[in-house]
C-alpha positions as CSV (number, residue, x, y, z in Angstrom):
1,X,-16.8,-25.3,-42.5
2,X,-14.9,-23.4,-45.2
3,X,-12.0,-24.2,-47.0
4,X,-9.0,-22.0,-45.6
5,X,-5.7,-21.8,-46.3
6,X,-4.6,-23.1,-43.0
7,X,-6.7,-25.2,-40.6
8,X,-5.0,-24.3,-37.5
9,X,-3.0,-21.1,-36.4
10,X,-0.9,-21.2,-33.4
11,X,-0.3,-17.6,-31.6
12,X,2.6,-18.1,-29.1
13,X,3.2,-14.9,-26.9
14,X,6.4,-14.5,-25.4
15,X,5.3,-12.3,-22.7
16,X,7.2,-9.3,-22.5
17,X,10.0,-10.1,-25.1
18,X,9.9,-6.4,-26.6
19,X,12.3,-5.3,-29.5
20,X,12.9,-1.6,-28.8
21,X,11.1,1.1,-27.6
22,X,8.0,2.1,-29.4
23,X,7.8,5.6,-31.1
24,X,5.7,6.8,-28.4
25,X,7.9,5.3,-25.8
26,X,8.7,8.7,-24.2
27,X,5.2,9.4,-23.3
28,X,5.3,6.2,-20.9
29,X,8.7,7.0,-19.2
30,X,10.5,4.3,-21.5
31,X,12.4,6.1,-24.2
32,X,15.7,3.8,-24.8
33,X,14.3,0.4,-23.4
34,X,15.0,-2.5,-25.4
35,X,14.4,-6.0,-23.8
36,X,16.2,-8.0,-26.4
37,X,18.7,-5.3,-27.2
38,X,19.9,-5.0,-23.7
39,X,19.8,-8.5,-22.8
40,X,22.0,-9.2,-26.0
41,X,24.5,-6.5,-24.8
42,X,24.7,-7.3,-21.0
43,X,24.9,-11.3,-21.1
44,X,24.4,-12.1,-24.8
45,X,22.1,-14.3,-26.5
46,X,22.0,-17.4,-28.6
47,X,18.9,-17.9,-30.4
48,X,19.7,-19.9,-33.6
49,X,16.1,-21.0,-34.3
50,X,14.5,-17.6,-33.3
51,X,17.2,-15.8,-35.6
52,X,16.5,-18.0,-38.5
53,X,12.9,-17.2,-38.3
54,X,13.5,-13.6,-38.7
55,X,14.7,-12.2,-35.3
56,X,18.1,-11.6,-37.0
57,X,16.6,-9.0,-38.8
58,X,14.6,-6.8,-36.2
59,X,17.2,-7.1,-33.1
60,X,20.9,-7.6,-32.5
61,X,20.6,-11.1,-32.4
62,X,22.5,-13.1,-35.3
63,X,21.9,-16.2,-37.3
64,X,22.5,-18.0,-40.5
65,X,19.9,-17.3,-43.1
66,X,16.1,-16.5,-42.8
67,X,13.4,-19.1,-43.3
68,X,10.4,-17.2,-41.9
69,X,8.4,-14.2,-42.2
70,X,9.3,-11.2,-39.8
71,X,8.3,-7.9,-38.8
72,X,7.9,-5.7,-35.8
73,X,4.5,-4.3,-34.4
74,X,3.5,-1.0,-32.8
75,X,1.0,-1.2,-30.0
76,X,-2.2,1.1,-31.2
77,X,-3.9,1.0,-27.6
78,X,-3.1,3.2,-24.7
79,X,-1.1,0.9,-22.3
80,X,1.7,-1.2,-21.9
81,X,-0.1,-3.9,-19.9
82,X,-0.9,-7.5,-20.0
83,X,-4.4,-7.1,-20.8
84,X,-4.2,-4.4,-23.5
85,X,-1.6,-6.1,-25.3
86,X,-3.3,-9.5,-25.3
87,X,-6.8,-7.8,-26.0
88,X,-5.0,-6.0,-29.2
89,X,-3.6,-9.0,-30.5
90,X,-7.2,-10.5,-30.3
91,X,-8.5,-7.6,-32.3
92,X,-9.5,-4.7,-30.1
93,X,-8.1,-1.1,-29.8
94,X,-8.4,0.3,-26.4
95,X,-8.8,4.1,-26.5
96,X,-8.4,4.3,-22.7
97,X,-5.8,3.1,-20.0
98,X,-6.8,0.6,-17.1
99,X,-6.3,3.0,-14.0
100,X,-3.3,2.4,-11.9
101,X,-2.8,3.3,-8.1
102,X,0.7,4.8,-7.1
103,X,-0.6,5.7,-3.7
104,X,-2.3,2.4,-3.1
105,X,-6.2,1.9,-3.0
106,X,-8.6,4.4,-1.8
107,X,-9.3,3.6,2.2
108,X,-13.1,3.0,1.3
109,X,-12.2,0.2,-1.2
110,X,-9.6,-1.1,1.2
111,X,-12.3,-1.1,4.0
112,X,-14.9,-2.6,2.1
113,X,-12.7,-5.4,1.1
114,X,-11.5,-6.1,4.7
115,X,-15.3,-6.0,5.7
116,X,-16.2,-8.8,3.0
117,X,-13.0,-11.3,4.0
118,X,-13.2,-10.6,7.7
119,X,-9.7,-9.6,8.0
120,X,-7.1,-6.4,7.6
121,X,-4.7,-6.3,5.1
122,X,-1.3,-5.3,5.2
123,X,0.7,-3.1,3.0
124,X,-1.7,-1.3,0.4
125,X,1.1,0.2,-1.8
126,X,3.1,0.0,-5.0
127,X,5.9,-3.0,-4.7
128,X,7.8,-5.6,-6.2
129,X,6.2,-9.0,-5.7
130,X,9.3,-10.5,-4.3
131,X,10.3,-7.6,-2.3
132,X,7.0,-7.1,-0.5
133,X,6.8,-10.7,0.7
134,X,10.3,-10.3,2.2
135,X,9.5,-7.2,3.8
136,X,5.8,-8.2,5.3
137,X,6.0,-11.9,5.4
138,X,7.1,-12.0,8.9
139,X,4.3,-9.7,10.0
140,X,2.0,-11.7,7.9
141,X,2.8,-15.4,9.7
142,X,2.2,-13.5,13.0
143,X,-1.1,-11.6,12.1
144,X,-2.4,-13.9,9.1
145,X,-3.8,-10.8,7.4
146,X,-3.2,-11.0,3.4
147,X,-0.7,-8.7,1.8
148,X,-2.1,-6.3,-0.5
149,X,0.1,-4.5,-2.9
150,X,0.0,-3.2,-6.7
151,X,2.2,-1.8,-9.4
152,X,2.6,0.5,-12.3
153,X,0.0,-2.0,-13.9
154,X,-3.8,-1.9,-13.2
155,X,-3.6,-4.9,-10.7
156,X,-4.7,-5.6,-7.2
157,X,-2.5,-8.3,-5.9
158,X,-3.0,-10.4,-2.7
159,X,0.0,-12.4,-1.3
160,X,-0.5,-15.0,1.4
161,X,1.3,-17.7,2.7
162,X,-0.2,-21.2,1.7
163,X,0.1,-22.4,5.3
164,X,-1.5,-19.2,6.7
165,X,-4.4,-18.9,4.0
166,X,-5.0,-22.0,2.2
167,X,-5.3,-21.6,-1.8
168,X,-9.4,-21.9,-1.8
169,X,-9.3,-18.9,0.5
170,X,-7.1,-17.0,-1.0
171,X,-8.7,-17.9,-4.6
172,X,-12.0,-16.6,-2.6
173,X,-10.7,-13.5,-1.7
174,X,-9.7,-12.6,-5.2
175,X,-13.4,-13.2,-6.2
176,X,-14.6,-10.8,-3.9
177,X,-11.9,-8.3,-4.7
178,X,-13.0,-9.0,-8.3
179,X,-16.8,-8.2,-7.8
180,X,-15.5,-5.1,-5.7
181,X,-13.1,-3.6,-8.4
182,X,-15.6,-3.4,-11.6
183,X,-17.1,0.2,-12.6
184,X,-16.3,2.8,-11.6
185,X,-12.8,1.4,-10.1
186,X,-12.2,-0.8,-13.2
187,X,-8.9,-2.5,-12.0
188,X,-7.9,-4.6,-14.9
189,X,-6.7,-7.9,-13.0
190,X,-7.0,-9.1,-9.7
191,X,-4.0,-11.5,-8.9
192,X,-3.6,-14.2,-6.1
193,X,-0.1,-14.6,-5.3
194,X,0.8,-17.5,-2.9
195,X,4.0,-18.0,-1.2
196,X,5.9,-20.4,0.9
197,X,9.1,-20.5,3.1
198,X,10.0,-18.5,6.4
199,X,11.8,-15.6,7.4
200,X,15.1,-17.7,8.3
201,X,15.6,-19.5,4.7
202,X,13.6,-17.0,2.8
203,X,10.0,-16.8,1.1
204,X,9.5,-17.8,-2.3
205,X,6.4,-17.5,-4.6
206,X,4.6,-20.7,-5.9
207,X,3.1,-21.5,-9.3
208,X,-0.4,-21.2,-8.2
209,X,-0.7,-17.8,-9.3
210,X,-4.3,-17.0,-10.7
211,X,-5.4,-13.9,-12.5
212,X,-9.1,-12.4,-12.0
213,X,-9.6,-10.4,-15.2
214,X,-12.1,-7.6,-16.4
215,X,-14.0,-9.0,-19.5
216,X,-12.9,-7.9,-22.6
217,X,-14.8,-4.7,-23.5
218,X,-16.0,-6.1,-27.1
219,X,-15.7,-9.6,-28.8
220,X,-12.6,-10.7,-29.8
221,X,-11.1,-13.1,-32.4
222,X,-11.9,-16.0,-29.8
223,X,-15.4,-14.9,-29.8
224,X,-15.7,-14.8,-33.6
225,X,-14.0,-18.2,-33.9
226,X,-16.0,-20.0,-31.4
227,X,-19.3,-18.7,-32.5
228,X,-18.5,-19.8,-35.9
229,X,-17.9,-23.3,-34.8
230,X,-13.9,-23.0,-34.8
231,X,-12.3,-24.9,-31.6
232,X,-10.1,-22.5,-29.5
233,X,-7.4,-23.8,-27.1
234,X,-6.2,-21.2,-24.8
235,X,-2.9,-22.3,-22.6
236,X,-1.3,-20.8,-19.8
237,X,-3.0,-17.6,-18.6
238,X,-4.9,-17.0,-21.8
239,X,-8.0,-18.3,-20.2
240,X,-7.8,-15.9,-17.1
241,X,-6.9,-12.8,-19.6
242,X,-10.1,-13.5,-21.6
243,X,-12.4,-15.0,-18.8
244,X,-12.6,-18.0,-20.7
245,X,-14.9,-16.1,-23.3
246,X,-14.5,-17.6,-26.7
247,X,-12.6,-20.5,-25.3
248,X,-13.4,-24.1,-26.0
249,X,-10.8,-25.6,-24.0
250,X,-8.4,-23.7,-21.4
251,X,-5.4,-25.7,-20.3
252,X,-3.8,-23.7,-17.2
253,X,-0.5,-24.8,-17.6
254,X,2.2,-23.3,-15.1
255,X,5.4,-22.1,-16.3
256,X,7.0,-22.1,-19.5
257,X,7.9,-25.9,-19.7
258,X,4.7,-26.9,-19.1
259,X,2.9,-24.4,-21.4
260,X,5.2,-25.6,-24.1
261,X,4.3,-29.1,-23.4
262,X,0.5,-28.2,-23.2
263,X,0.8,-26.6,-26.7
264,X,2.4,-29.4,-28.2
265,X,-0.2,-31.8,-26.9
266,X,-2.8,-29.5,-28.5
267,X,-1.1,-29.6,-31.7
268,X,-1.4,-33.4,-31.7
269,X,-5.3,-33.1,-31.5
270,X,-7.5,-33.1,-34.6
271,X,-9.4,-29.9,-34.7
272,X,-9.7,-26.8,-36.6
273,X,-9.4,-23.4,-35.0
274,X,-6.9,-21.4,-32.9
275,X,-4.2,-22.5,-30.2
276,X,-3.3,-19.1,-28.1
277,X,-0.5,-19.7,-25.5
278,X,1.1,-17.3,-23.1
279,X,4.7,-18.2,-22.0
280,X,4.8,-16.1,-18.8
281,X,8.1,-16.8,-17.0
282,X,9.9,-14.2,-19.0
283,X,7.8,-11.4,-17.5
284,X,7.3,-12.7,-14.1
285,X,10.5,-14.3,-13.1
286,X,13.1,-12.4,-15.2
287,X,11.6,-8.9,-16.3
288,X,10.3,-7.7,-13.5
289,X,12.9,-8.9,-11.1
290,X,15.6,-7.5,-13.3
291,X,17.4,-10.4,-14.0
292,X,18.9,-10.5,-17.6
293,X,20.8,-13.6,-17.2
294,X,17.8,-15.6,-16.1
295,X,15.6,-13.9,-19.2
296,X,18.6,-15.1,-21.5
297,X,18.5,-18.5,-20.3
298,X,14.4,-18.7,-20.4
299,X,14.7,-17.3,-23.9
300,X,17.6,-19.9,-24.9
301,X,15.2,-22.5,-23.3
302,X,12.2,-21.7,-25.5
303,X,14.7,-21.4,-28.6
304,X,15.7,-25.0,-28.0
305,X,12.3,-26.1,-27.7
306,X,11.2,-24.9,-31.2
307,X,12.3,-28.0,-33.1
308,X,9.9,-29.9,-31.1
309,X,7.2,-27.4,-31.8
310,X,8.1,-27.5,-35.6
311,X,7.7,-31.4,-35.3
312,X,4.3,-31.3,-33.9
313,X,3.0,-28.7,-36.6
314,X,1.1,-30.0,-39.2
315,X,1.3,-29.1,-43.1
316,X,-1.7,-27.0,-42.7
317,X,-0.7,-25.4,-39.5
318,X,0.7,-21.4,-39.3
319,X,2.8,-20.3,-36.3
320,X,2.9,-16.9,-35.3
321,X,5.2,-15.8,-32.4
322,X,4.9,-12.4,-30.9
323,X,4.9,-10.1,-27.5
324,X,2.2,-8.5,-25.3
325,X,4.7,-5.5,-24.2
326,X,8.4,-5.5,-22.9
327,X,9.7,-5.6,-19.6
328,X,13.5,-4.4,-20.0
329,X,15.5,-6.1,-17.2
330,X,18.1,-3.5,-17.8
331,X,15.9,-0.7,-17.6
332,X,15.1,1.5,-14.4
333,X,12.4,0.6,-12.2
334,X,10.6,-2.9,-12.2
335,X,7.6,-2.3,-14.5
336,X,6.5,-3.2,-18.3
337,X,8.3,-1.0,-21.0
338,X,6.3,0.5,-24.0
339,X,8.1,-1.3,-27.0
340,X,7.5,-2.6,-30.3
341,X,7.2,-6.2,-30.3
342,X,8.2,-9.2,-32.8
343,X,6.1,-10.7,-35.6
344,X,7.7,-14.1,-36.5
345,X,5.8,-16.2,-38.8
346,X,6.6,-19.9,-39.9
347,X,5.0,-22.3,-42.2
348,X,7.2,-25.2,-43.4
349,X,6.9,-23.5,-47.0
350,X,7.4,-20.0,-46.1
351,X,10.5,-18.3,-47.5
352,X,12.0,-15.1,-45.9
353,X,9.4,-12.4,-46.1
354,X,9.8,-8.9,-44.6
355,X,6.3,-8.1,-43.2
356,X,7.6,-4.5,-42.4
357,X,6.5,-2.6,-39.4
358,X,3.1,-3.2,-38.5
359,X,0.8,-0.3,-36.8
360,X,-1.0,-2.5,-34.8
361,X,-0.9,-5.9,-33.0
362,X,-4.6,-6.2,-34.4
363,X,-3.2,-7.4,-37.8
364,X,-2.6,-10.6,-36.2
365,X,-6.6,-11.0,-35.3
366,X,-6.9,-9.7,-38.9
367,X,-4.7,-12.3,-40.3
368,X,-6.8,-15.0,-38.3
369,X,-10.1,-13.7,-39.5
370,X,-9.1,-13.6,-43.1
371,X,-7.9,-17.4,-42.8
372,X,-11.1,-18.5,-41.6
373,X,-13.3,-16.1,-44.0
374,X,-15.1,-14.7,-40.7
375,X,-15.0,-11.1,-41.8
376,X,-15.6,-10.1,-38.0
377,X,-12.6,-8.2,-37.0
378,X,-12.7,-4.3,-37.1
379,X,-9.0,-3.3,-36.7
380,X,-5.9,-4.4,-38.5
381,X,-4.2,-5.5,-41.9
382,X,-4.0,-8.9,-42.6
383,X,-0.6,-10.5,-43.8
384,X,-2.1,-13.7,-44.7
385,X,-1.3,-13.7,-48.4
386,X,2.3,-12.6,-47.7
387,X,2.7,-15.9,-45.4
388,X,0.5,-18.4,-47.5
389,X,2.4,-20.7,-49.8
390,X,1.6,-20.8,-53.6
């Protein structure tokens, strides 16, 4: 393998942590959205470590001094969903949007799915994941039929009580749906949404969610690294998003604390390559549920964990913190928001560097590509030289 400026690069995706509406946000109905800004305005934000990395230069968050490289990124692809954002971070530009289903799924699709699982479904409409289990949970307990719902994203979500439809059966249903919902449907993700509880004490979703995604439409930086002999560690839902393609080790940790611990564990291992982590709680627990206080607390928890991550980084490691889209908890509706995302880059010997406003998330993949000398990523502009110590 070649000598490289950095032996390992860590990409940390703070799922949905947008920093202000994108230039084309009006086309998505998201003009004025600002996840970080509105949380700061409504409940306050104290993020001293992220501020020092440069968040103070691109958001209302304040801090003392800057010791990292910082910038903003604008999404080039047509979408504001999980797959589109992650695929672009990994080097792809999607000139299409995955289909959504504002009126629910076509009766023929539902009928075919019901025939294959041997049950009817409840719901088949756009809904909040917590609201629909409150609405249909009691009927689900009575009929033992799964709950089907979608959102503004391209998702086919199946909710079931763990005591009514055990996890293996729920996952089997999702696999059946995944096989059905390819071309010409091309639903981006089928998602298992298990829950527990009862009508009297209330229902709650468990941590055993599982995503069944369409494969990336072209090779990503993960594929390129893997084929070149570098190791790739995928933490959280990254393995599901990329259907384990180009991934050496998939660690399906659940929730931000576990994913942070798994990231630190990976940093403790000896290898050259990439660690790609998604921290999903910001999006699923607080953005979609329109909970700015919970979102604030989760951000402050992550900020407090950064010294642990710094301590695990080695001298030839580079850390990149970003997001895949916004999900402003103070904005109308309960869906993702089309926002710019932060670009925060840390190495122990980097001073304050303004990376500017980047025109695509793919600049991250291009930087990884340049570091490892692959010359395989088609899109984006590397910022490697700006963050490589002299």
